[in-house]
C-alpha positions, 0 to 999 in steps of 0.5 A: 524084122529082128526083135532086137531092132524093135527093142533098140528102137523102143529104147531110143524113141520111147515108142512101143513098136507093138502099138505102131505095128497095130496102128499101121495094120489098122490104116491099111483099109482106112477111109482117109476122106472120112473126117472122123477116121482121120481125127481118130488116127491123129489122136492115136498117133498123138497117144503113141508118140506121147505128143499132144496135138491141140484142137487147132493143129488137129483141125489143120491136119484134118483139113490138109488130109480130107479137104486138100487130099494130102497123103496121110503118113507118119512123116506128114503128121510129124512135119505138121506137129513140128511146125508150131 
């Protein structure tokens, strides 16, 4: 992708695109049926987005992904975080 594209995205969102790309790479072979893995992903996304996730919200997201079989993607997590 174009380097200017990432720079513009970083300016608008305040999110470091290098961090996002590293996270995306680490998710490719992750086991999303493993609770510990899912919790680590939630914490990492929370850090990258600079948006804290309460223990209760983390538990709901984990249950939704691990127990209910929801697909894990940034959109799913973002929607859950914004439903406060």
